[in-house]
MIMI-103984 format. One record per residue (C-alpha): residue number from 0; residue in one letter; x, y, z. Coordinates in Angstrom, 2 decimals, m for minus. Layout:
+-----+----+---------+---------+---------+
|   i | aa |    east |   north |      up |
+-----+----+---------+---------+---------+
| NUM |  A |       X |       Y |       Z |
...
+-----+----+---------+---------+---------+
END
This chain:
+-----+----+---------+---------+---------+
|   i | aa |    east |   north |      up |
+-----+----+---------+---------+---------+
|   0 |  M |  131.16 |   95.15 |   51.85 |
|   1 |  S |  130.70 |   97.26 |   48.79 |
|   2 |  Q |  127.17 |   99.07 |   48.67 |
|   3 |  V |  124.80 |   98.41 |   45.71 |
|   4 |  A |  121.61 |  100.44 |   44.67 |
|   5 |  E |  118.67 |   98.43 |   43.77 |
|   6 |  L |  116.12 |   99.37 |   41.25 |
|   7 |  T |  112.74 |   97.68 |   40.70 |
|   8 |  L |  111.05 |   97.87 |   36.99 |
|   9 |  D |  108.30 |   96.02 |   35.58 |
|  10 |  G |  108.45 |   93.38 |   38.75 |
|  11 |  K |  112.25 |   92.81 |   38.26 |
|  12 |  S |  115.01 |   94.01 |   40.34 |
|  13 |  Y |  118.35 |   95.35 |   39.14 |
|  14 |  Q |  121.44 |   96.11 |   41.19 |
|  15 |  F |  123.88 |   98.91 |   40.37 |
|  16 |  P |  127.39 |   99.40 |   42.17 |
|  17 |  V |  127.91 |  102.45 |   44.25 |
|  18 |  I |  131.11 |  104.31 |   43.70 |
|  19 |  E |  132.86 |  106.34 |   46.48 |
|  20 |  G |  135.29 |  108.97 |   45.89 |
|  21 |  S |  138.36 |  109.94 |   47.90 |
|  22 |  E |  136.32 |  112.68 |   49.77 |
|  23 |  K |  133.30 |  110.27 |   50.67 |
|  24 |  E |  131.13 |  111.47 |   47.78 |
|  25 |  K |  128.89 |  108.45 |   46.62 |
|  26 |  A |  127.49 |  107.85 |   43.15 |
|  27 |  I |  125.42 |  105.13 |   41.77 |
|  28 |  D |  127.19 |  103.69 |   38.61 |
|  29 |  I |  124.40 |  103.32 |   35.98 |
|  30 |  A |  126.72 |  102.79 |   33.06 |
|  31 |  K |  124.83 |   99.55 |   32.24 |
|  32 |  L |  121.25 |  100.76 |   33.00 |
|  33 |  R |  120.14 |  100.79 |   29.38 |
|  34 |  D |  121.70 |   97.55 |   28.46 |
|  35 |  Q |  120.07 |   95.86 |   31.42 |
|  36 |  T |  116.79 |   97.42 |   31.60 |
|  37 |  S |  116.23 |   99.50 |   28.29 |
|  38 |  Y |  115.61 |  102.51 |   30.39 |
|  39 |  I |  117.73 |  105.67 |   30.48 |
|  40 |  T |  117.50 |  108.57 |   33.04 |
|  41 |  I |  116.19 |  112.08 |   32.56 |
|  42 |  D |  118.48 |  114.65 |   34.47 |
|  43 |  A |  117.82 |  118.16 |   32.83 |
|  44 |  G |  121.03 |  120.25 |   32.91 |
|  45 |  Y |  122.99 |  116.92 |   34.20 |
|  46 |  K |  122.54 |  118.45 |   37.93 |
|  47 |  N |  122.53 |  114.84 |   39.30 |
|  48 |  T |  124.77 |  113.15 |   36.80 |
|  49 |  G |  128.47 |  112.46 |   37.22 |
|  50 |  A |  130.03 |  112.24 |   33.69 |
|  51 |  T |  133.50 |  111.35 |   34.98 |
|  52 |  Q |  135.68 |  110.54 |   37.69 |
|  53 |  S |  138.24 |  113.15 |   38.18 |
|  54 |  A |  141.34 |  113.70 |   40.34 |
|  55 |  I |  141.52 |  117.45 |   39.79 |
|  56 |  T |  139.11 |  119.46 |   41.79 |
|  57 |  F |  136.86 |  118.74 |   44.91 |
|  58 |  L |  133.75 |  120.88 |   45.69 |
|  59 |  D |  131.60 |  120.67 |   48.49 |
|  60 |  G |  128.65 |  123.09 |   48.08 |
|  61 |  E |  126.93 |  122.43 |   51.53 |
|  62 |  N |  130.12 |  123.25 |   53.42 |
|  63 |  G |  131.85 |  125.78 |   51.15 |
|  64 |  V |  134.78 |  123.82 |   50.35 |
|  65 |  L |  137.06 |  123.94 |   47.14 |
|  66 |  N |  140.23 |  122.22 |   47.07 |
|  67 |  Y |  142.74 |  121.86 |   43.97 |
|  68 |  R |  144.35 |  118.42 |   43.90 |
|  69 |  G |  143.63 |  118.32 |   47.46 |
|  70 |  Y |  145.08 |  121.74 |   48.22 |
|  71 |  S |  142.55 |  124.18 |   49.91 |
|  72 |  I |  141.78 |  127.15 |   47.90 |
|  73 |  E |  142.52 |  129.35 |   50.99 |
|  74 |  D |  146.02 |  128.02 |   51.06 |
|  75 |  L |  146.69 |  128.46 |   47.44 |
|  76 |  A |  145.24 |  131.90 |   47.09 |
|  77 |  E |  147.44 |  133.14 |   50.05 |
|  78 |  K |  150.68 |  131.40 |   49.31 |
|  79 |  A |  151.01 |  130.42 |   45.62 |
|  80 |  S |  151.53 |  132.22 |   42.42 |
|  81 |  F |  149.03 |  131.77 |   39.43 |
|  82 |  L |  151.40 |  129.63 |   37.51 |
|  83 |  E |  152.33 |  127.48 |   40.38 |
|  84 |  V |  148.57 |  126.54 |   40.71 |
|  85 |  A |  148.59 |  125.98 |   36.91 |
|  86 |  Y |  151.41 |  123.48 |   37.09 |
|  87 |  L |  149.45 |  121.72 |   40.10 |
|  88 |  L |  146.32 |  121.51 |   38.13 |
|  89 |  I |  147.71 |  120.41 |   34.83 |
|  90 |  F |  150.41 |  118.01 |   36.14 |
|  91 |  G |  149.07 |  116.72 |   39.42 |
|  92 |  E |  151.65 |  118.02 |   42.05 |
|  93 |  L |  153.06 |  121.39 |   43.02 |
|  94 |  P |  156.25 |  121.83 |   41.18 |
|  95 |  T |  159.67 |  121.59 |   42.59 |
|  96 |  E |  161.77 |  124.73 |   42.24 |
|  97 |  K |  163.55 |  123.58 |   39.07 |
|  98 |  E |  160.29 |  122.51 |   37.64 |
|  99 |  Y |  158.64 |  125.69 |   38.21 |
| 100 |  A |  161.70 |  127.72 |   36.91 |
| 101 |  D |  161.54 |  125.71 |   33.75 |
| 102 |  F |  157.75 |  125.89 |   33.36 |
| 103 |  E |  157.78 |  129.74 |   33.76 |
| 104 |  Y |  160.64 |  130.13 |   31.36 |
| 105 |  E |  159.01 |  128.18 |   28.70 |
| 106 |  I |  155.92 |  130.32 |   29.27 |
| 107 |  R |  157.87 |  133.51 |   29.00 |
| 108 |  T |  159.45 |  132.41 |   25.82 |
| 109 |  H |  156.37 |  131.82 |   24.09 |
| 110 |  T |  154.38 |  134.79 |   24.64 |
| 111 |  L |  154.56 |  136.36 |   21.13 |
| 112 |  V |  151.88 |  135.52 |   18.73 |
| 113 |  N |  152.36 |  134.86 |   15.20 |
| 114 |  E |  152.13 |  138.11 |   13.21 |
| 115 |  D |  149.94 |  136.50 |   10.61 |
| 116 |  M |  147.23 |  136.20 |   13.52 |
| 117 |  R |  147.48 |  139.85 |   13.85 |
| 118 |  K |  146.07 |  139.99 |   10.18 |
| 119 |  I |  143.09 |  138.08 |   11.16 |
| 120 |  F |  142.54 |  140.07 |   14.28 |
| 121 |  E |  142.56 |  143.17 |   12.14 |
| 122 |  G |  139.65 |  141.91 |   10.31 |
| 123 |  F |  137.36 |  141.99 |   13.41 |
| 124 |  P |  135.19 |  145.36 |   13.63 |
| 125 |  V |  136.64 |  147.57 |   16.59 |
| 126 |  N |  133.17 |  147.05 |   18.39 |
| 127 |  A |  133.59 |  143.22 |   18.30 |
| 128 |  H |  133.05 |  141.51 |   21.48 |
| 129 |  P |  136.54 |  140.31 |   23.32 |
| 130 |  M |  135.12 |  136.91 |   23.88 |
| 131 |  G |  134.24 |  136.52 |   20.19 |
| 132 |  V |  137.56 |  137.51 |   19.31 |
| 133 |  L |  139.27 |  135.42 |   21.76 |
| 134 |  S |  137.24 |  132.21 |   20.90 |
| 135 |  S |  138.06 |  132.79 |   17.30 |
| 136 |  L |  141.82 |  133.40 |   17.56 |
| 137 |  V |  142.21 |  130.51 |   19.87 |
| 138 |  S |  140.31 |  128.10 |   17.42 |
| 139 |  A |  142.79 |  129.78 |   14.69 |
| 140 |  M |  145.87 |  128.56 |   16.69 |
| 141 |  S |  145.02 |  124.99 |   15.43 |
| 142 |  A |  145.72 |  126.14 |   11.74 |
| 143 |  F |  149.11 |  127.82 |   13.05 |
| 144 |  Y |  149.91 |  124.79 |   15.06 |
| 145 |  P |  148.58 |  121.84 |   12.83 |
| 146 |  D |  150.57 |  119.12 |   14.62 |
| 147 |  T |  148.29 |  118.16 |   17.36 |
| 148 |  Q |  149.04 |  114.22 |   17.53 |
| 149 |  D |  149.01 |  113.09 |   20.92 |
| 150 |  S |  152.87 |  112.67 |   21.81 |
| 151 |  P |  153.65 |  113.84 |   25.31 |
| 152 |  D |  156.26 |  116.41 |   24.16 |
| 153 |  L |  153.90 |  118.13 |   21.58 |
| 154 |  T |  150.93 |  118.31 |   23.96 |
| 155 |  S |  153.23 |  119.75 |   26.58 |
| 156 |  L |  154.17 |  122.42 |   23.88 |
| 157 |  H |  150.55 |  123.21 |   23.00 |
| 158 |  I |  149.84 |  123.67 |   26.84 |
| 159 |  I |  152.60 |  126.08 |   27.05 |
| 160 |  R |  151.57 |  128.07 |   23.97 |
| 161 |  L |  147.92 |  128.34 |   25.34 |
| 162 |  L |  149.14 |  129.63 |   28.79 |
| 163 |  A |  151.66 |  131.99 |   27.20 |
| 164 |  K |  149.69 |  133.45 |   24.34 |
| 165 |  L |  146.00 |  133.85 |   25.70 |
| 166 |  P |  146.98 |  137.00 |   27.65 |
| 167 |  T |  148.68 |  138.49 |   24.73 |
| 168 |  I |  145.61 |  137.71 |   22.39 |
| 169 |  A |  143.23 |  138.92 |   25.19 |
| 170 |  T |  144.81 |  142.54 |   25.44 |
| 171 |  W |  144.49 |  143.30 |   21.73 |
| 172 |  S |  140.79 |  143.66 |   21.75 |
| 173 |  Y |  141.13 |  146.34 |   24.65 |
| 174 |  K |  144.04 |  148.16 |   22.84 |
| 175 |  K |  141.98 |  148.28 |   19.66 |
| 176 |  S |  138.73 |  149.54 |   21.45 |
| 177 |  Q |  140.98 |  152.38 |   22.86 |
| 178 |  G |  142.56 |  153.18 |   19.31 |
| 179 |  H |  145.97 |  152.28 |   20.92 |
| 180 |  P |  148.70 |  150.16 |   19.21 |
| 181 |  V |  149.06 |  146.88 |   20.97 |
| 182 |  N |  151.71 |  146.20 |   23.40 |
| 183 |  Y |  154.39 |  143.38 |   22.83 |
| 184 |  P |  154.85 |  141.24 |   25.95 |
| 185 |  Q |  157.72 |  141.71 |   28.26 |
| 186 |  N |  159.41 |  138.58 |   29.26 |
| 187 |  D |  161.15 |  140.15 |   32.16 |
| 188 |  L |  157.83 |  140.64 |   33.90 |
| 189 |  D |  156.09 |  137.98 |   35.90 |
| 190 |  Y |  152.77 |  136.52 |   34.30 |
| 191 |  C |  150.33 |  138.86 |   35.89 |
| 192 |  S |  152.40 |  142.03 |   35.64 |
| 193 |  N |  153.07 |  141.26 |   32.05 |
| 194 |  F |  149.29 |  141.06 |   31.24 |
| 195 |  L |  148.74 |  144.49 |   33.10 |
| 196 |  N |  151.67 |  145.97 |   31.13 |
| 197 |  M |  150.21 |  144.92 |   27.79 |
| 198 |  M |  146.79 |  146.33 |   28.95 |
| 199 |  F |  147.58 |  149.59 |   30.27 |
| 200 |  A |  151.02 |  150.69 |   29.07 |
| 201 |  L |  151.39 |  153.28 |   26.46 |
| 202 |  P |  154.54 |  154.04 |   24.16 |
| 203 |  V |  154.56 |  157.74 |   25.16 |
| 204 |  G |  155.73 |  156.78 |   28.77 |
| 205 |  A |  156.72 |  154.17 |   31.22 |
| 206 |  Y |  154.13 |  152.00 |   32.95 |
| 207 |  D |  154.74 |  150.84 |   36.44 |
| 208 |  V |  152.74 |  147.91 |   37.70 |
| 209 |  D |  151.38 |  148.44 |   41.22 |
| 210 |  P |  152.23 |  145.27 |   43.44 |
| 211 |  V |  148.70 |  145.54 |   45.14 |
| 212 |  V |  146.97 |  145.41 |   41.76 |
| 213 |  A |  149.17 |  142.53 |   40.51 |
| 214 |  K |  148.75 |  140.79 |   43.74 |
| 215 |  A |  144.78 |  140.91 |   43.59 |
| 216 |  L |  145.05 |  139.78 |   39.90 |
| 217 |  N |  147.02 |  136.70 |   41.00 |
| 218 |  K |  144.48 |  135.87 |   43.54 |
| 219 |  L |  141.57 |  136.35 |   41.11 |
| 220 |  L |  143.20 |  134.01 |   38.57 |
| 221 |  I |  143.71 |  131.28 |   41.18 |
| 222 |  L |  140.33 |  131.52 |   42.41 |
| 223 |  H |  138.94 |  130.99 |   38.85 |
| 224 |  A |  141.36 |  128.43 |   37.78 |
| 225 |  D |  139.02 |  125.51 |   37.94 |
| 226 |  H |  135.49 |  124.62 |   39.38 |
| 227 |  E |  134.84 |  121.16 |   38.78 |
| 228 |  Q |  132.43 |  120.02 |   35.93 |
| 229 |  N |  130.67 |  123.41 |   35.25 |
| 230 |  C |  129.36 |  124.38 |   31.94 |
| 231 |  S |  132.47 |  125.49 |   30.17 |
| 232 |  T |  134.66 |  122.63 |   31.60 |
| 233 |  S |  132.11 |  120.03 |   30.67 |
| 234 |  T |  132.13 |  121.54 |   26.95 |
| 235 |  V |  135.90 |  121.23 |   26.79 |
| 236 |  R |  135.65 |  117.52 |   28.01 |
| 237 |  L |  132.79 |  116.87 |   25.63 |
| 238 |  V |  134.41 |  118.55 |   22.65 |
| 239 |  G |  137.79 |  116.88 |   23.37 |
| 240 |  S |  136.17 |  113.46 |   23.71 |
| 241 |  S |  135.83 |  113.28 |   19.98 |
| 242 |  H |  139.61 |  113.73 |   19.87 |
| 243 |  A |  139.29 |  117.32 |   18.64 |
| 244 |  N |  142.68 |  119.10 |   19.18 |
| 245 |  I |  143.26 |  120.93 |   22.39 |
| 246 |  Y |  142.94 |  124.47 |   20.62 |
| 247 |  S |  139.26 |  123.53 |   19.26 |
| 248 |  S |  138.35 |  122.23 |   22.87 |
| 249 |  I |  139.52 |  125.39 |   24.52 |
| 250 |  S |  137.85 |  127.49 |   22.07 |
| 251 |  A |  134.67 |  125.83 |   22.64 |
| 252 |  G |  135.17 |  126.34 |   26.35 |
| 253 |  I |  135.48 |  130.13 |   25.73 |
| 254 |  S |  132.29 |  130.11 |   23.86 |
| 255 |  A |  130.40 |  128.30 |   26.70 |
| 256 |  L |  132.01 |  130.63 |   29.34 |
| 257 |  W |  130.53 |  133.57 |   27.35 |
| 258 |  G |  127.02 |  133.27 |   28.44 |
| 259 |  P |  125.59 |  135.46 |   31.17 |
| 260 |  L |  124.40 |  132.50 |   33.24 |
| 261 |  H |  128.17 |  131.40 |   33.45 |
| 262 |  G |  131.22 |  133.53 |   32.85 |
| 263 |  G |  129.26 |  136.57 |   32.16 |
| 264 |  A |  127.79 |  136.99 |   35.61 |
| 265 |  N |  130.31 |  139.55 |   37.01 |
| 266 |  Q |  129.42 |  141.86 |   34.00 |
| 267 |  E |  125.83 |  141.64 |   35.03 |
| 268 |  V |  126.85 |  142.77 |   38.55 |
| 269 |  I |  128.32 |  145.97 |   37.34 |
| 270 |  E |  125.46 |  146.67 |   34.86 |
| 271 |  M |  123.04 |  146.11 |   37.76 |
| 272 |  L |  125.19 |  148.58 |   40.05 |
| 273 |  E |  125.16 |  151.16 |   37.05 |
| 274 |  A |  121.55 |  150.69 |   36.71 |
| 275 |  I |  120.96 |  151.44 |   40.45 |
| 276 |  K |  123.16 |  154.53 |   40.36 |
| 277 |  N |  121.28 |  155.84 |   37.30 |
| 278 |  D |  118.09 |  155.23 |   39.19 |
| 279 |  G |  119.22 |  157.57 |   41.98 |
| 280 |  G |  121.26 |  155.04 |   44.00 |
| 281 |  D |  118.53 |  154.01 |   46.39 |
| 282 |  I |  119.91 |  150.77 |   47.77 |
| 283 |  Q |  116.88 |  150.00 |   49.89 |
| 284 |  K |  114.63 |  150.09 |   46.99 |
| 285 |  Y |  116.51 |  147.48 |   45.24 |
| 286 |  I |  116.89 |  145.26 |   48.38 |
| 287 |  D |  113.23 |  145.44 |   48.76 |
| 288 |  M |  112.59 |  144.51 |   44.98 |
| 289 |  A |  114.89 |  141.60 |   45.52 |
| 290 |  K |  112.50 |  140.24 |   48.32 |
| 291 |  D |  109.66 |  140.88 |   46.08 |
| 292 |  K |  109.44 |  137.79 |   43.75 |
| 293 |  S |  106.73 |  139.71 |   41.73 |
| 294 |  S |  108.94 |  142.70 |   40.96 |
| 295 |  G |  110.85 |  140.73 |   38.26 |
| 296 |  F |  114.16 |  142.08 |   39.56 |
| 297 |  R |  117.27 |  139.98 |   40.29 |
| 298 |  L |  120.12 |  140.79 |   42.55 |
| 299 |  F |  123.33 |  139.50 |   40.51 |
| 300 |  G |  126.26 |  138.65 |   42.63 |
| 301 |  F |  124.44 |  136.97 |   45.58 |
| 302 |  G |  124.25 |  133.34 |   46.28 |
| 303 |  H |  125.47 |  130.52 |   44.15 |
| 304 |  R |  124.09 |  127.53 |   42.21 |
| 305 |  V |  126.26 |  125.21 |   43.95 |
| 306 |  Y |  127.45 |  126.80 |   47.17 |
| 307 |  K |  124.87 |  126.36 |   49.63 |
| 308 |  N |  126.83 |  128.27 |   52.25 |
| 309 |  F |  129.25 |  131.10 |   51.72 |
| 310 |  D |  131.34 |  130.74 |   48.59 |
| 311 |  P |  134.88 |  130.17 |   49.80 |
| 312 |  R |  136.30 |  132.16 |   46.90 |
| 313 |  A |  134.26 |  135.29 |   47.86 |
| 314 |  R |  135.87 |  135.60 |   51.44 |
| 315 |  I |  139.37 |  135.76 |   49.83 |
| 316 |  I |  138.59 |  138.03 |   47.00 |
| 317 |  K |  136.73 |  140.46 |   49.54 |
| 318 |  K |  139.79 |  141.20 |   51.22 |
| 319 |  A |  141.74 |  141.67 |   47.91 |
| 320 |  A |  138.86 |  144.02 |   46.79 |
| 321 |  D |  139.21 |  146.07 |   50.09 |
| 322 |  D |  142.97 |  146.28 |   49.56 |
| 323 |  V |  142.62 |  147.49 |   45.87 |
| 324 |  L |  139.98 |  150.16 |   46.77 |
| 325 |  N |  141.97 |  151.52 |   49.76 |
| 326 |  K |  145.22 |  151.32 |   47.72 |
| 327 |  L |  143.96 |  153.15 |   44.60 |
| 328 |  G |  141.63 |  155.56 |   46.57 |
| 329 |  I |  139.10 |  155.49 |   43.64 |
| 330 |  K |  136.10 |  157.79 |   44.04 |
| 331 |  D |  133.39 |  155.82 |   41.80 |
| 332 |  P |  129.78 |  156.12 |   42.71 |
| 333 |  V |  129.10 |  152.65 |   41.22 |
| 334 |  L |  131.70 |  151.13 |   43.55 |
| 335 |  E |  130.26 |  152.97 |   46.41 |
| 336 |  I |  126.76 |  151.58 |   45.65 |
| 337 |  A |  128.56 |  148.00 |   45.68 |
| 338 |  Q |  130.09 |  148.58 |   49.13 |
| 339 |  K |  126.71 |  149.79 |   50.32 |
| 340 |  L |  124.81 |  146.92 |   48.84 |
| 341 |  E |  127.16 |  144.43 |   50.30 |
| 342 |  K |  126.83 |  145.75 |   53.81 |
| 343 |  A |  123.02 |  146.03 |   53.48 |
| 344 |  A |  122.54 |  142.42 |   52.35 |
| 345 |  L |  124.89 |  140.98 |   54.80 |
| 346 |  E |  122.88 |  142.63 |   57.57 |
| 347 |  D |  119.47 |  141.91 |   56.28 |
| 348 |  E |  117.74 |  138.93 |   57.67 |
| 349 |  Y |  116.05 |  137.80 |   54.67 |
| 350 |  F |  119.59 |  137.57 |   52.67 |
| 351 |  V |  121.14 |  135.91 |   55.94 |
| 352 |  K |  118.57 |  133.44 |   56.40 |
| 353 |  R |  118.69 |  132.20 |   53.01 |
| 354 |  K |  122.66 |  132.43 |   52.84 |
| 355 |  L |  122.48 |  134.78 |   49.93 |
| 356 |  Y |  126.04 |  135.92 |   50.33 |
| 357 |  P |  128.10 |  137.93 |   47.96 |
| 358 |  N |  129.80 |  135.51 |   45.66 |
| 359 |  V |  133.13 |  135.71 |   43.77 |
| 360 |  D |  131.28 |  137.35 |   40.78 |
| 361 |  F |  130.24 |  140.37 |   43.00 |
| 362 |  Y |  133.73 |  141.01 |   44.15 |
| 363 |  S |  135.84 |  140.14 |   40.98 |
| 364 |  G |  133.53 |  142.79 |   38.99 |
| 365 |  I |  134.33 |  145.51 |   41.66 |
| 366 |  I |  138.01 |  144.64 |   41.35 |
| 367 |  Y |  138.03 |  144.62 |   37.55 |
| 368 |  R |  136.29 |  147.90 |   37.42 |
| 369 |  A |  138.67 |  149.53 |   39.96 |
| 370 |  L |  141.54 |  148.46 |   37.74 |
| 371 |  G |  139.96 |  150.10 |   34.61 |
| 372 |  I |  139.21 |  147.06 |   32.99 |
| 373 |  P |  136.10 |  147.78 |   30.76 |
| 374 |  T |  133.03 |  145.59 |   31.54 |
| 375 |  N |  133.00 |  143.73 |   28.31 |
| 376 |  M |  136.56 |  142.29 |   29.30 |
| 377 |  F |  135.37 |  140.72 |   32.57 |
| 378 |  T |  134.65 |  137.45 |   30.82 |
| 379 |  V |  138.04 |  137.50 |   29.13 |
| 380 |  M |  139.59 |  137.78 |   32.52 |
| 381 |  F |  137.51 |  134.82 |   33.76 |
| 382 |  A |  138.93 |  132.84 |   30.78 |
| 383 |  I |  142.41 |  133.76 |   31.44 |
| 384 |  G |  141.83 |  132.46 |   35.04 |
| 385 |  R |  140.05 |  129.22 |   34.00 |
| 386 |  L |  142.40 |  128.24 |   31.12 |
| 387 |  P |  144.80 |  126.03 |   33.41 |
| 388 |  G |  141.48 |  124.10 |   34.66 |
| 389 |  W |  140.35 |  123.48 |   31.08 |
| 390 |  I |  143.85 |  122.24 |   30.05 |
| 391 |  A |  143.86 |  120.05 |   32.98 |
| 392 |  Q |  140.33 |  118.60 |   32.32 |
| 393 |  W |  141.22 |  118.18 |   28.69 |
| 394 |  K |  144.52 |  116.37 |   29.55 |
| 395 |  E |  142.77 |  113.95 |   32.16 |
| 396 |  M |  140.12 |  113.00 |   29.84 |
| 397 |  R |  142.57 |  112.18 |   26.95 |
| 398 |  T |  144.99 |  110.51 |   29.27 |
| 399 |  N |  142.38 |  108.21 |   30.86 |
| 400 |  K |  141.06 |  107.41 |   27.08 |
| 401 |  E |  137.49 |  108.32 |   28.13 |
| 402 |  P |  134.92 |  107.45 |   25.61 |
| 403 |  I |  133.31 |  109.99 |   23.21 |
| 404 |  G |  130.42 |  111.87 |   25.04 |
| 405 |  R |  126.87 |  110.97 |   23.83 |
| 406 |  P |  124.06 |  111.97 |   25.88 |
| 407 |  R |  120.73 |  110.20 |   25.37 |
| 408 |  Q |  117.16 |  111.77 |   25.24 |
| 409 |  V |  113.49 |  110.79 |   25.53 |
| 410 |  Y |  111.79 |  111.70 |   22.30 |
| 411 |  V |  108.44 |  113.69 |   22.78 |
| 412 |  G |  107.67 |  114.60 |   19.21 |
| 413 |  P |  105.02 |  113.30 |   16.89 |
| 414 |  A |  104.55 |  109.58 |   16.61 |
| 415 |  K |  105.28 |  107.64 |   13.46 |
| 416 |  R |  103.17 |  109.02 |   10.53 |
| 417 |  D |  102.95 |  108.53 |    6.91 |
| 418 |  Y |  104.11 |  111.12 |    4.36 |
| 419 |  V |  101.44 |  113.24 |    2.75 |
| 420 |  A |  101.94 |  114.49 |   m0.86 |
| 421 |  M |  102.24 |  118.27 |   m1.16 |
| 422 |  S |   99.29 |  118.61 |   m3.33 |
| 423 |  D |   96.91 |  116.85 |   m0.52 |
| 424 |  R |   98.18 |  118.84 |    2.42 |
+-----+----+---------+---------+---------+
END
């Protein structure tokens, strides 16, 4: 027999069905709450509110589980390519050999960006934040590709264009900040190697992509590919629910990701490490400050809002971080501080007892810095990884014909009052 939840209000009882997901998650369906009772719920930040039933990503924060379409993040990060995971998220199943070859070919042949978009890009100042540039240019794509009607063929083409062109656009800001000419994509390279080439190649000589670096980037992008109904993903679905086109919806997601409480967290990790270095590099001082609530200091990159155990992505990316640092042999005092801080926190009873383990933001920031990617590009890297998840969520929401999002509120302003003429105020 199906479970029901009973609510008693003003002496009257109401029953609401309980929904159970495929991984035994349970939710009370209150879709008819207001119609039946005239009440609504208050849930600041929607921490206890399910806005949709999704078949894309399962996250169990208590047990440190993250699955894409039923496949564990550990298996995918170890065995799959980023584009294989992108296909899985967007289309629901792992691709066959032919499906993958066709998908990769389509992306390879759409990597060039319209030269008129370069003219828009040139109008940005050299110190413009790369996330502002990225969000603006993705939104501008809807002007370059205005035919956004919902035919399957056109939707698939828009998806291919986004996956293909976002890395190209992302590299423009970095090259401009360096005073270098932009690099055109090289369609004989795989997705990650092509991005690294566009970032770091110079016209004065050949650039060889280090396979260890490309492998680490592949893992990072997979780990960031989707994460259930987070702030930016919910933004993509909410904007898309108005039937805004896919470019506008993804642009909104990029803007949401930009915030330091979301995608900007790995940037804050590096800025914190630099502050520790500039203060003499005393790790224990900052460990003690993190324990002291009155200090006002926050240790970025440790613990997670959702995971109450170890972040499963952190276990995977820690090894990639170690591989990159060992292979590149970088002597960077900031990265040395990161390694010492990681060791100290993992051994300190205060952090172990509270399960404040290093999270994916801690390790991704370390890798990006080791690769020579500037701090203000960290969130752009996050956006490239999260793109397949955003697309999958947008596509699922439109395919399921979900209604336009419209949260309610409880009004707490002044009660009704009469207008007073200006001369009498």
